[in-house]
N, C-alpha and C positions, 0 to 999 in steps of 0.2 A: 314540245317532243314528239310525244308521241300522239298528234294529229298531225306533224309532219307526215308520221310513218303510215298513218292508217292513209292518210292524201296520195300517199307513193301507190300504196297497195290497192288503193281506188283505180286510178291510174292505168296502173300494168292490167288489171281485172278489165275492167274495160274495152283494151287494147287488142284484149288475147280472144274476151266475148264478141270484138268485134267478126274475127276470122277462123273462127269457131263455133260452128254450129251445127249439133247434133241431129240425125230423120229418121227415122225408122227402120233404117236400111243401117247407116252408119250412126250408132247412137253417143251422145257426150258425156267420156267418164270425167267427170268431175267430185273435184279433190281438196277438203277443207281441213286445215290444218287447226286446230286449239295449240293451247297451253297443253292441256292433260289427255289429249285423244285426237284421234283424224279418223276422218271420215270420207267415205267414196260411194259414188250416185252412179251409177249410170242412165241417163237421159235422154228421151228422146224428145226436141223443140217443137218438130212437126205437132204433134200428139199431145205436149204439153204433161208427159208423162214421166214417170220413174220406174224403170225397167227392173233394176236389181239394184240392192244397198248391201251396204258393210262396215262395218266399224270396232275399235275397239270397244264402244259399249251396249253390242250386241252378245243375249247372252250366250253364242258358239263360242267366242274369244274369250270374253268375259274372262273364265275358269281358266282358262289353258295359261295367260298372258301375264309374267309375275307384276308387269311395269306396262301402263299403256302409251309412255310418250318417249318410250325409246323405236331404234330402227327394226329389233325384231318386231314389235306392235305392227310397226309398219308395214312391213315384211306379210307377214300376218293375215294384213289386212288384203293387200295386194293380192295375197294367193284366194283369197275368200274369195273379192271381186270376180274371180277370174273365173272362177269356180261358176260361182253363179251365173255369171254370164255363156258358160261352156253350156249350163242345164238346161238355158232359155234360147243357144239357138244364135249365140251372138261369139262370134268371130272376130271382129274387129271395129273398132271403137277411135275415136281422136277425142285425145287426150286434153283438158280442161285443168291447168294448173292453177286457176283460181287468183292469178296474183301474187300467190305464192312465189317465190325463186326459185329455179327448180335445182335444189339443193337440200340433202338432211334427210329427213323423211318423205317427204316428196319424191324428190327420186328413188328411194327406196321401194314402197310402194307401185314404183311405177316399173324399176325393173325386175320387181316380186310378181305383177302380173303379165310382164311378157316372159315370161321364164315360165308362167304357169298355163302358155297358148295364149294369150291376148291380143291380139296387131294391133298395133298404132304407129 
C-alpha cells in the first residue's frame, strides 16, 4: 500500500518536473510536505542554486507557531518565502508542487505566497 503511494507521487513528480523548469529570471518554487513540517525553496535550475528557503523548522517561525503541521503554519511559510524573494528582487516564480496534490497545506502555502506579492 505504501509503495503504491510512493510510486504514484514519483510519477506525478516526474510529470510536473518535465514541464516546470526554473531559470535565473523566473526561478522554481519547490514545496515539500512531510508529516510534521513543510518546506519551500526557490531554485534556479540553470545555475543549480537555492536562492531562498523557508520552512517550519527555521528559527524565525519556530517560536511563533503553535503547531508546525497545520494550515496556519503553511500560510506562515508562504508569507516568509514571499518576503525573502522580495528581498532578493524575485517577483515571479513557477510553482512546483513536487508531486503532492494541490490541496490542504500545499494550497495554503501557495495562496499565502500569492497574497504576499509573489506571482506564479
